[in-house]
SEMIVEX-743179 format. One record per atom (N, C-alpha, C): atom name; z, y, x. Coordinates in steps of 0.2 Angstrom, whole numbers, plus 5000, padded with zeros to 4 digits. Layout:
> name | w | v | u
> CA | Z | Y | X
...
This chain:
> name | w | v | u
> N | 5164 | 5721 | 5205
> CA | 5167 | 5728 | 5204
> C | 5174 | 5729 | 5206
> N | 5174 | 5732 | 5212
> CA | 5181 | 5734 | 5215
> C | 5185 | 5739 | 5211
> N | 5181 | 5744 | 5208
> CA | 5184 | 5749 | 5205
> C | 5184 | 5748 | 5197
> N | 5190 | 5746 | 5194
> CA | 5190 | 5745 | 5187
> C | 5188 | 5751 | 5183
> N | 5189 | 5757 | 5185
> CA | 5187 | 5763 | 5181
> C | 5180 | 5763 | 5180
> N | 5176 | 5760 | 5184
> CA | 5168 | 5761 | 5184
> C | 5166 | 5756 | 5178
> N | 5170 | 5752 | 5176
> CA | 5168 | 5747 | 5170
> C | 5168 | 5752 | 5164
> N | 5162 | 5751 | 5160
> CA | 5162 | 5755 | 5154
> C | 5167 | 5752 | 5149
> N | 5171 | 5757 | 5145
> CA | 5176 | 5755 | 5141
> C | 5174 | 5757 | 5134
> N | 5175 | 5752 | 5129
> CA | 5173 | 5753 | 5122
> C | 5179 | 5754 | 5118
> N | 5180 | 5760 | 5115
> CA | 5186 | 5761 | 5111
> C | 5184 | 5762 | 5104
> N | 5188 | 5758 | 5100
> CA | 5186 | 5759 | 5092
> C | 5192 | 5762 | 5089
> N | 5191 | 5768 | 5086
> CA | 5196 | 5771 | 5082
> C | 5195 | 5771 | 5075
> N | 5199 | 5768 | 5071
> CA | 5198 | 5768 | 5064
> C | 5204 | 5771 | 5060
> N | 5203 | 5772 | 5054
> CA | 5208 | 5775 | 5050
> C | 5205 | 5779 | 5044
> N | 5209 | 5780 | 5039
> CA | 5207 | 5784 | 5033
> C | 5206 | 5792 | 5035
> N | 5203 | 5796 | 5031
> CA | 5202 | 5803 | 5032
> C | 5208 | 5807 | 5032
> N | 5208 | 5812 | 5036
> CA | 5214 | 5816 | 5037
> C | 5220 | 5814 | 5042
> N | 5218 | 5809 | 5046
> CA | 5223 | 5806 | 5051
> C | 5221 | 5810 | 5058
> N | 5217 | 5814 | 5058
> CA | 5215 | 5817 | 5064
> C | 5210 | 5813 | 5069
> N | 5207 | 5808 | 5065
> CA | 5202 | 5804 | 5069
> C | 5197 | 5807 | 5073
> N | 5193 | 5812 | 5069
> CA | 5187 | 5815 | 5073
> C | 5190 | 5819 | 5079
> N | 5195 | 5823 | 5077
> CA | 5197 | 5828 | 5083
> C | 5200 | 5824 | 5088
> N | 5203 | 5819 | 5087
> CA | 5206 | 5814 | 5092
> C | 5201 | 5811 | 5096
> N | 5196 | 5808 | 5093
> CA | 5191 | 5804 | 5096
> C | 5187 | 5808 | 5100
> N | 5185 | 5814 | 5098
> CA | 5181 | 5819 | 5102
> C | 5184 | 5821 | 5108
> N | 5191 | 5823 | 5107
> CA | 5195 | 5825 | 5113
> C | 5196 | 5820 | 5118
> N | 5197 | 5814 | 5116
> CA | 5198 | 5808 | 5121
> C | 5192 | 5807 | 5125
> N | 5186 | 5806 | 5121
> CA | 5180 | 5805 | 5124
> C | 5178 | 5810 | 5130
> N | 5179 | 5817 | 5128
> CA | 5178 | 5822 | 5132
> C | 5183 | 5822 | 5138
> N | 5189 | 5821 | 5137
> CA | 5194 | 5820 | 5143
> C | 5192 | 5815 | 5148
> N | 5190 | 5809 | 5145
> CA | 5189 | 5803 | 5149
> C | 5182 | 5802 | 5151
> N | 5177 | 5807 | 5149
> CA | 5170 | 5806 | 5151
> C | 5166 | 5801 | 5148
> N | 5168 | 5799 | 5142
> CA | 5165 | 5794 | 5138
> C | 5160 | 5797 | 5133
> N | 5156 | 5793 | 5130
> CA | 5151 | 5795 | 5125
> C | 5156 | 5795 | 5118
> N | 5153 | 5798 | 5113
> CA | 5157 | 5798 | 5107
> C | 5152 | 5797 | 5101
> N | 5154 | 5793 | 5096
> CA | 5150 | 5792 | 5090
> C | 5154 | 5792 | 5084
> N | 5152 | 5797 | 5079
> CA | 5155 | 5798 | 5073
> C | 5151 | 5793 | 5068
> N | 5154 | 5788 | 5066
> CA | 5150 | 5783 | 5062
> C | 5150 | 5786 | 5054
> N | 5155 | 5789 | 5053
> CA | 5155 | 5792 | 5046
> C | 5149 | 5797 | 5045
> N | 5148 | 5801 | 5050
> CA | 5142 | 5805 | 5050
> C | 5136 | 5801 | 5048
> N | 5135 | 5795 | 5051
> CA | 5129 | 5791 | 5050
> C | 5128 | 5789 | 5042
> N | 5134 | 5787 | 5039
> CA | 5134 | 5786 | 5032
> C | 5133 | 5792 | 5028
> N | 5135 | 5797 | 5030
> CA | 5134 | 5804 | 5027
> C | 5127 | 5806 | 5027
> N | 5124 | 5804 | 5033
> CA | 5117 | 5806 | 5034
> C | 5112 | 5802 | 5029
> N | 5114 | 5795 | 5029
> CA | 5110 | 5791 | 5025
> C | 5111 | 5793 | 5017
> N | 5117 | 5795 | 5016
> CA | 5118 | 5797 | 5009
> C | 5114 | 5804 | 5007
> N | 5115 | 5809 | 5012
> CA | 5111 | 5815 | 5011
> C | 5104 | 5814 | 5010
> N | 5101 | 5809 | 5014
> CA | 5094 | 5807 | 5013
> C | 5092 | 5804 | 5006
> N | 5097 | 5800 | 5004
> CA | 5096 | 5797 | 4997
> C | 5096 | 5802 | 4992
> N | 5101 | 5807 | 4992
> CA | 5102 | 5812 | 4987
> C | 5095 | 5817 | 4987
> N | 5093 | 5818 | 4993
> CA | 5087 | 5823 | 4994
> C | 5081 | 5820 | 4992
> N | 5081 | 5813 | 4992
> CA | 5074 | 5810 | 4990
> C | 5075 | 5807 | 4983
> N | 5079 | 5809 | 4979
> CA | 5080 | 5807 | 4972
> C | 5081 | 5800 | 4971
> N | 5085 | 5796 | 4976
> CA | 5086 | 5789 | 4975
> C | 5092 | 5789 | 4970
> N | 5092 | 5785 | 4965
> CA | 5098 | 5784 | 4960
> C | 5104 | 5781 | 4964
> N | 5109 | 5786 | 4965
> CA | 5115 | 5783 | 4968
> C | 5119 | 5778 | 4964
> N | 5118 | 5778 | 4958
> CA | 5121 | 5774 | 4953
> C | 5118 | 5766 | 4954
> N | 5113 | 5766 | 4957
> CA | 5109 | 5760 | 4957
> C | 5109 | 5757 | 4964
> N | 5113 | 5752 | 4965
> CA | 5114 | 5749 | 4972
> C | 5107 | 5746 | 4974
> N | 5103 | 5743 | 4970
> CA | 5096 | 5740 | 4971
> C | 5092 | 5746 | 4974
> N | 5092 | 5751 | 4971
> CA | 5088 | 5757 | 4973
> C | 5090 | 5759 | 4980
> N | 5096 | 5760 | 4981
> CA | 5099 | 5761 | 4988
> C | 5097 | 5756 | 4993
> N | 5098 | 5750 | 4991
> CA | 5096 | 5745 | 4996
> C | 5089 | 5745 | 4998
> N | 5085 | 5746 | 4993
> CA | 5078 | 5746 | 4995
> C | 5076 | 5752 | 4999
> N | 5080 | 5757 | 4999
> CA | 5078 | 5763 | 5003
> C | 5082 | 5763 | 5010
> N | 5086 | 5759 | 5011
> CA | 5091 | 5759 | 5017
> C | 5087 | 5759 | 5023
> N | 5082 | 5756 | 5024
> CA | 5078 | 5756 | 5030
> C | 5074 | 5762 | 5032
> N | 5073 | 5767 | 5027
> CA | 5068 | 5772 | 5027
> C | 5070 | 5778 | 5032
> N | 5076 | 5781 | 5031
> CA | 5077 | 5787 | 5035
> C | 5078 | 5785 | 5042
> N | 5076 | 5789 | 5047
> CA | 5077 | 5788 | 5054
> C | 5083 | 5793 | 5056
> N | 5088 | 5789 | 5058
> CA | 5094 | 5793 | 5059
> C | 5096 | 5792 | 5067
> N | 5096 | 5798 | 5070
> CA | 5098 | 5799 | 5077
> C | 5104 | 5802 | 5078
> N | 5109 | 5799 | 5082
> CA | 5115 | 5802 | 5083
> C | 5116 | 5804 | 5091
> N | 5118 | 5810 | 5092
> CA | 5119 | 5813 | 5099
> C | 5126 | 5811 | 5100
> N | 5127 | 5808 | 5106
> CA | 5134 | 5806 | 5108
> C | 5138 | 5810 | 5113
> N | 5136 | 5816 | 5114
> CA | 5140 | 5821 | 5118
> C | 5146 | 5823 | 5114
> N | 5152 | 5822 | 5116
> CA | 5158 | 5824 | 5112
> C | 5159 | 5831 | 5112
> N | 5156 | 5835 | 5116
> CA | 5157 | 5842 | 5116
> C | 5152 | 5845 | 5111
> N | 5146 | 5841 | 5109
> CA | 5141 | 5843 | 5104
> C | 5138 | 5837 | 5101
> N | 5142 | 5834 | 5097
> CA | 5139 | 5828 | 5093
> C | 5134 | 5831 | 5088
> N | 5128 | 5828 | 5089
> CA | 5122 | 5830 | 5084
> C | 5120 | 5824 | 5080
> N | 5117 | 5826 | 5074
> CA | 5114 | 5820 | 5070
> C | 5108 | 5823 | 5066
> N | 5103 | 5819 | 5067
> CA | 5097 | 5821 | 5064
> C | 5094 | 5816 | 5059
> N | 5091 | 5817 | 5054
> CA | 5087 | 5813 | 5049
> C | 5080 | 5815 | 5049
> N | 5076 | 5810 | 5051
> CA | 5069 | 5811 | 5052
> C | 5067 | 5818 | 5055
> N | 5071 | 5819 | 5061
> CA | 5070 | 5825 | 5065
> C | 5073 | 5831 | 5062
> N | 5077 | 5831 | 5056
> CA | 5080 | 5837 | 5054
> C | 5087 | 5837 | 5056
> N | 5090 | 5843 | 5058
> CA | 5097 | 5843 | 5060
> C | 5101 | 5843 | 5053
> N | 5105 | 5838 | 5052
> CA | 5109 | 5838 | 5046
> C | 5117 | 5839 | 5047
> N | 5119 | 5841 | 5053
> CA | 5126 | 5841 | 5054
> C | 5130 | 5845 | 5049
> N | 5127 | 5851 | 5046
> CA | 5130 | 5855 | 5041
> C | 5129 | 5852 | 5034
> N | 5123 | 5850 | 5032
> CA | 5122 | 5848 | 5025
> C | 5126 | 5841 | 5023
> N | 5127 | 5837 | 5028
> CA | 5131 | 5831 | 5027
> C | 5138 | 5832 | 5025
> N | 5141 | 5838 | 5026
> CA | 5148 | 5839 | 5025
> C | 5149 | 5842 | 5018
> N | 5144 | 5843 | 5014
> CA | 5144 | 5846 | 5008
> C | 5148 | 5841 | 5003
> N | 5151 | 5844 | 4998
> CA | 5154 | 5841 | 4992
> C | 5149 | 5836 | 4989
> N | 5143 | 5838 | 4988
> CA | 5138 | 5833 | 4985
> C | 5137 | 5827 | 4989
> N | 5138 | 5827 | 4996
> CA | 5137 | 5821 | 5000
> C | 5144 | 5817 | 5000
> N | 5149 | 5821 | 5001
> CA | 5156 | 5818 | 5001
> C | 5158 | 5814 | 4995
> N | 5156 | 5816 | 4989
> CA | 5157 | 5813 | 4983
> C | 5153 | 5807 | 4982
> N | 5148 | 5806 | 4986
> CA | 5143 | 5800 | 4985
> C | 5143 | 5795 | 4991
> N | 5147 | 5797 | 4996
> CA | 5146 | 5793 | 5002
> C | 5149 | 5786 | 5001
> N | 5155 | 5785 | 4998
> CA | 5158 | 5779 | 4997
> C | 5153 | 5774 | 4993
> N | 5150 | 5776 | 4988
> CA | 5145 | 5772 | 4984
> C | 5139 | 5770 | 4988
> N | 5136 | 5774 | 4992
> CA | 5131 | 5772 | 4996
> C | 5133 | 5768 | 5002
> N | 5139 | 5769 | 5005
> CA | 5141 | 5765 | 5011
> C | 5143 | 5758 | 5009
> N | 5145 | 5757 | 5002
> CA | 5147 | 5751 | 5000
> C | 5141 | 5746 | 4999
> N | 5135 | 5748 | 4999
> CA | 5129 | 5744 | 4998
> C | 5128 | 5740 | 5005
> N | 5128 | 5733 | 5005
> CA | 5128 | 5729 | 5011
> C | 5122 | 5730 | 5015
> N | 5116 | 5732 | 5012
> CA | 5110 | 5733 | 5016
> C | 5111 | 5740 | 5020
> N | 5114 | 5745 | 5017
> CA | 5116 | 5751 | 5021
> C | 5120 | 5749 | 5027
> N | 5125 | 5745 | 5025
> CA | 5130 | 5744 | 5031
> C | 5127 | 5740 | 5036
> N | 5123 | 5735 | 5035
> CA | 5119 | 5731 | 5040
> C | 5115 | 5736 | 5044
> N | 5111 | 5740 | 5041
> CA | 5107 | 5745 | 5045
> C | 5111 | 5749 | 5049
> N | 5116 | 5752 | 5047
> CA | 5120 | 5757 | 5051
> C | 5124 | 5753 | 5056
> N | 5127 | 5748 | 5054
> CA | 5131 | 5744 | 5059
> C | 5126 | 5742 | 5065
> N | 5120 | 5740 | 5064
> CA | 5115 | 5738 | 5069
> C | 5114 | 5744 | 5074
> N | 5113 | 5750 | 5071
> CA | 5112 | 5756 | 5074
> C | 5118 | 5758 | 5079
> N | 5124 | 5757 | 5076
> CA | 5131 | 5758 | 5079
> C | 5132 | 5754 | 5085
> N | 5130 | 5747 | 5085
> CA | 5131 | 5742 | 5090
> C | 5126 | 5744 | 5096
> N | 5120 | 5746 | 5094
> CA | 5115 | 5748 | 5099
> C | 5117 | 5754 | 5103
> N | 5120 | 5759 | 5100
> CA | 5122 | 5765 | 5103
> C | 5128 | 5763 | 5108
> N | 5133 | 5759 | 5105
> CA | 5139 | 5757 | 5109
> C | 5137 | 5753 | 5115
> N | 5133 | 5748 | 5114
> CA | 5132 | 5744 | 5120
> C | 5127 | 5747 | 5125
> N | 5124 | 5753 | 5123
> CA | 5120 | 5756 | 5128
> C | 5123 | 5762 | 5132
> N | 5130 | 5764 | 5130
> CA | 5133 | 5769 | 5133
> C | 5135 | 5767 | 5140
> N | 5132 | 5770 | 5145
> CA | 5133 | 5768 | 5152
> C | 5141 | 5769 | 5154
> N | 5144 | 5774 | 5152
> CA | 5151 | 5775 | 5155
> C | 5156 | 5772 | 5150
> N | 5154 | 5770 | 5144
> CA | 5158 | 5768 | 5139
> C | 5158 | 5773 | 5133
> N | 5162 | 5772 | 5128
> CA | 5161 | 5776 | 5122
> C | 5167 | 5775 | 5117
> N | 5169 | 5781 | 5114
> CA | 5174 | 5781 | 5108
> C | 5170 | 5781 | 5102
> N | 5171 | 5776 | 5098
> CA | 5167 | 5775 | 5091
> C | 5173 | 5776 | 5086
> N | 5172 | 5781 | 5082
> CA | 5177 | 5782 | 5076
> C | 5174 | 5780 | 5069
> N | 5178 | 5777 | 5065
> CA | 5175 | 5775 | 5059
> C | 5181 | 5772 | 5054
> N | 5178 | 5767 | 5050
> CA | 5183 | 5764 | 5046
> C | 5183 | 5756 | 5047
> N | 5178 | 5754 | 5050
> CA | 5177 | 5746 | 5051
> C | 5175 | 5744 | 5058
> N | 5176 | 5749 | 5062
> CA | 5174 | 5748 | 5069
> C | 5177 | 5742 | 5073
> N | 5184 | 5742 | 5073
> CA | 5187 | 5736 | 5076
> C | 5187 | 5730 | 5072
> N | 5185 | 5730 | 5066
> CA | 5185 | 5724 | 5062
> C | 5178 | 5721 | 5062
> N | 5173 | 5725 | 5061
> CA | 5166 | 5723 | 5059
> C | 5161 | 5725 | 5064
> N | 5161 | 5731 | 5066
> CA | 5155 | 5734 | 5070
> C | 5156 | 5731 | 5078
> N | 5162 | 5733 | 5080
> CA | 5163 | 5731 | 5087
> C | 5170 | 5727 | 5088
> N | 5170 | 5720 | 5085
> CA | 5176 | 5716 | 5085
> C | 5178 | 5715 | 5092
> N | 5174 | 5715 | 5097
> CA | 5176 | 5714 | 5104
> C | 5177 | 5720 | 5108
> N | 5178 | 5726 | 5105
> CA | 5180 | 5732 | 5108
> C | 5186 | 5731 | 5113
> N | 5186 | 5735 | 5119
> CA | 5191 | 5734 | 5124
> C | 5198 | 5736 | 5121
> N | 5197 | 5741 | 5117
> CA | 5204 | 5744 | 5114
> C | 5202 | 5746 | 5107
> N | 5207 | 5744 | 5102
> CA | 5206 | 5746 | 5095
> C | 5212 | 5750 | 5093
> N | 5211 | 5756 | 5090
> CA | 5217 | 5760 | 5088
> C | 5216 | 5761 | 5080
> N | 5221 | 5761 | 5077
> CA | 5221 | 5762 | 5069
> C | 5226 | 5768 | 5068
> N | 5223 | 5774 | 5066
> CA | 5227 | 5780 | 5065
> C | 5229 | 5780 | 5058
> N | 5235 | 5781 | 5057
> CA | 5238 | 5782 | 5050
> C | 5242 | 5789 | 5049
> N | 5243 | 5790 | 5043
> CA | 5247 | 5796 | 5042
> C | 5249 | 5796 | 5034
> N | 5254 | 5799 | 5032
> CA | 5256 | 5799 | 5025
> C | 5251 | 5803 | 5021
> N | 5250 | 5801 | 5015
> CA | 5245 | 5804 | 5010
> C | 5246 | 5812 | 5010
> N | 5252 | 5814 | 5010
> CA | 5254 | 5821 | 5010
> C | 5251 | 5825 | 5016
> N | 5253 | 5822 | 5022
> CA | 5251 | 5825 | 5028
> C | 5243 | 5825 | 5029
> N | 5240 | 5820 | 5027
> CA | 5233 | 5819 | 5027
> C | 5229 | 5825 | 5022
> N | 5232 | 5825 | 5016
> CA | 5230 | 5830 | 5011
> C | 5230 | 5837 | 5014
> N | 5236 | 5838 | 5017
> CA | 5237 | 5845 | 5020
> C | 5232 | 5847 | 5025
> N | 5231 | 5842 | 5030
> CA | 5226 | 5843 | 5035
> C | 5219 | 5844 | 5032
> N | 5217 | 5840 | 5027
> CA | 5211 | 5841 | 5024
> C | 5210 | 5847 | 5021
> N | 5215 | 5849 | 5017
> CA | 5215 | 5856 | 5014
> C | 5214 | 5862 | 5019
> N | 5217 | 5861 | 5025
> CA | 5217 | 5866 | 5030
> C | 5210 | 5866 | 5032
> N | 5207 | 5860 | 5033
> CA | 5200 | 5860 | 5036
> C | 5195 | 5863 | 5030
> N | 5196 | 5861 | 5024
> CA | 5192 | 5863 | 5019
> C | 5194 | 5870 | 5016
> N | 5198 | 5874 | 5020
> CA | 5200 | 5881 | 5018
> C | 5202 | 5882 | 5011
> N | 5209 | 5882 | 5010
> CA | 5212 | 5884 | 5004
> C | 5211 | 5880 | 4998
> N | 5209 | 5873 | 4999
> CA | 5208 | 5869 | 4993
> C | 5215 | 5867 | 4991
> N | 5215 | 5865 | 4984
> CA | 5221 | 5863 | 4981
> C | 5224 | 5856 | 4985
> N | 5230 | 5856 | 4988
> CA | 5232 | 5850 | 4991
> C | 5232 | 5844 | 4987
> N | 5235 | 5845 | 4981
> CA | 5236 | 5840 | 4976
> C | 5229 | 5836 | 4974
> N | 5224 | 5841 | 4973
> CA | 5217 | 5838 | 4972
> C | 5214 | 5834 | 4978
> N | 5216 | 5837 | 4984
> CA | 5213 | 5834 | 4990
> C | 5217 | 5827 | 4991
> N | 5223 | 5827 | 4989
> CA | 5227 | 5821 | 4990
> C | 5224 | 5815 | 4985
> N | 5223 | 5817 | 4979
> CA | 5220 | 5813 | 4974
> C | 5213 | 5810 | 4976
> N | 5209 | 5815 | 4979
> CA | 5202 | 5813 | 4981
> C | 5203 | 5808 | 4987
> N | 5208 | 5809 | 4992
> CA | 5208 | 5805 | 4998
> C | 5211 | 5798 | 4996
> N | 5215 | 5798 | 4991
> CA | 5218 | 5791 | 4989
> C | 5212 | 5787 | 4985
> N | 5209 | 5791 | 4981
> CA | 5203 | 5788 | 4978
> C | 5198 | 5785 | 4983
> N | 5196 | 5789 | 4988
> CA | 5191 | 5787 | 4992
> C | 5194 | 5781 | 4997
> N | 5200 | 5781 | 4999
> CA | 5203 | 5776 | 5002
> C | 5203 | 5769 | 4998
> N | 5204 | 5770 | 4992
> CA | 5205 | 5764 | 4988
> C | 5197 | 5761 | 4987
> N | 5193 | 5765 | 4986
> CA | 5186 | 5763 | 4986
> C | 5184 | 5760 | 4993
> N | 5185 | 5763 | 4998
> CA | 5183 | 5760 | 5005
> C | 5187 | 5754 | 5007
> N | 5193 | 5753 | 5004
> CA | 5198 | 5748 | 5006
> C | 5196 | 5742 | 5002
> N | 5193 | 5743 | 4996
> CA | 5192 | 5737 | 4991
> C | 5185 | 5735 | 4991
> N | 5180 | 5738 | 4995
> CA | 5173 | 5736 | 4995
> C | 5173 | 5730 | 4998
> N | 5168 | 5726 | 4995
> CA | 5167 | 5719 | 4998
> C | 5164 | 5719 | 5005
> N | 5160 | 5723 | 5007
> CA | 5157 | 5723 | 5013
> C | 5161 | 5727 | 5018
> N | 5164 | 5725 | 5024
> CA | 5167 | 5729 | 5029
> C | 5172 | 5734 | 5026
> N | 5177 | 5732 | 5023
> CA | 5182 | 5737 | 5020
> C | 5185 | 5740 | 5026
> N | 5188 | 5746 | 5024
> CA | 5193 | 5750 | 5028
> C | 5199 | 5745 | 5029
> N | 5200 | 5743 | 5036
> CA | 5205 | 5738 | 5037
> C | 5207 | 5739 | 5044
> N | 5214 | 5737 | 5045
> CA | 5216 | 5737 | 5052
> C | 5215 | 5730 | 5055
> N | 5212 | 5730 | 5061
> CA | 5211 | 5724 | 5065
> C | 5217 | 5721 | 5067
> N | 5218 | 5715 | 5067
> CA | 5224 | 5711 | 5069
> C | 5226 | 5713 | 5076
> N | 5222 | 5715 | 5081
> CA | 5223 | 5717 | 5088
> C | 5223 | 5724 | 5089
> N | 5223 | 5728 | 5084
> CA | 5223 | 5735 | 5084
> C | 5230 | 5738 | 5085
> N | 5230 | 5744 | 5089
> CA | 5237 | 5747 | 5090
> C | 5237 | 5753 | 5085
> N | 5242 | 5752 | 5081
> CA | 5243 | 5757 | 5075
> C | 5247 | 5763 | 5078
> N | 5244 | 5769 | 5077
> CA | 5247 | 5775 | 5078
> C | 5248 | 5780 | 5072
> N | 5255 | 5781 | 5070
> CA | 5256 | 5785 | 5064
> C | 5256 | 5792 | 5067
> N | 5252 | 5796 | 5064
> CA | 5251 | 5803 | 5066
> C | 5255 | 5808 | 5062
> N | 5258 | 5806 | 5057
> CA | 5262 | 5810 | 5052
> C | 5266 | 5815 | 5055
> N | 5270 | 5813 | 5060
> CA | 5275 | 5818 | 5063
> C | 5272 | 5821 | 5070
> N | 5266 | 5819 | 5072
> CA | 5263 | 5821 | 5078
> C | 5259 | 5827 | 5078
> N | 5258 | 5831 | 5083
> CA | 5253 | 5836 | 5084
> C | 5247 | 5833 | 5086
> N | 5241 | 5836 | 5085
> CA | 5235 | 5834 | 5088
> C | 5235 | 5832 | 5095
> N | 5238 | 5837 | 5099
> CA | 5239 | 5836 | 5106
> C | 5243 | 5829 | 5108
> N | 5248 | 5828 | 5104
> CA | 5252 | 5822 | 5105
> C | 5248 | 5816 | 5104
> N | 5244 | 5816 | 5098
> CA | 5240 | 5810 | 5097
> C | 5235 | 5809 | 5102
> N | 5231 | 5814 | 5104
> CA | 5226 | 5814 | 5110
> C | 5230 | 5811 | 5116
> N | 5235 | 5813 | 5118
> CA | 5239 | 5811 | 5124
> C | 5241 | 5803 | 5123
> N | 5243 | 5801 | 5117
> CA | 5245 | 5794 | 5116
> C | 5238 | 5790 | 5117
> N | 5233 | 5792 | 5114
> CA | 5227 | 5788 | 5114
> C | 5224 | 5788 | 5121
> N | 5224 | 5793 | 5125
> CA | 5221 | 5794 | 5132
> C | 5225 | 5789 | 5136
> N | 5232 | 5789 | 5135
> CA | 5236 | 5784 | 5139
> C | 5235 | 5777 | 5138
> N | 5234 | 5775 | 5131
> CA | 5232 | 5768 | 5129
> C | 5225 | 5766 | 5133
> N | 5220 | 5771 | 5133
> CA | 5214 | 5769 | 5136
> C | 5215 | 5768 | 5143
> N | 5219 | 5773 | 5146
> CA | 5219 | 5772 | 5154
> C | 5223 | 5766 | 5156
> N | 5228 | 5764 | 5152
> CA | 5232 | 5758 | 5153
> C | 5227 | 5752 | 5152
> N | 5223 | 5752 | 5147
> CA | 5218 | 5747 | 5146
> C | 5213 | 5746 | 5152
> N | 5210 | 5752 | 5154
> CA | 5206 | 5752 | 5160
> C | 5209 | 5749 | 5166
> N | 5215 | 5751 | 5167
> CA | 5219 | 5749 | 5173
> C | 5220 | 5741 | 5173
> N | 5221 | 5739 | 5167
> CA | 5222 | 5732 | 5167
> C | 5216 | 5727 | 5166
> N | 5210 | 5731 | 5166
> CA | 5203 | 5727 | 5165
> C | 5202 | 5723 | 5171
């Protein structure tokens, strides 16, 4: 390979919600011609399926038993990322409060994580030009050998304000409490907790605009590619 840029590059972007992770990941993938995978959407999709099929979300055994049933397909075009469950488009329904409030419980179940992690690895390794994979445990668990690992952070206040903006006029304090609660749940779960990989580059987005975060990450990827 004479041309380093032709090598597929795998970029892992982790961090809690409200750090600009999705917007950044999609934009970086689009700008660099890479595929894009929103792993959170996959956990939301499996949660949506569980809720719709009457699985008791309070019962990890019931969740584990059903983990292999839904057929989840993720489209990896950053301009139009799609997700279907058993052939049904669920991009909208997975963003409801009903799913959001249950996704931590479902994604904490080891059988669910094993199933979704396998799916994520398959998608990442088959991306011909490379891929940006965003989530909470990509650099640590899903793709520990990723070419570049980035961990986005921001203050709880900044994250709550961004989430409230996304959720349209939701109470910022309530959003902040919900974010902190979800982070605590995701950081303390036994299987693949939300954590920063030792070799990840941390980018604090509190004082940065989205454009600045995107520029920063694009530069990191380009430097990585040049040095490959």
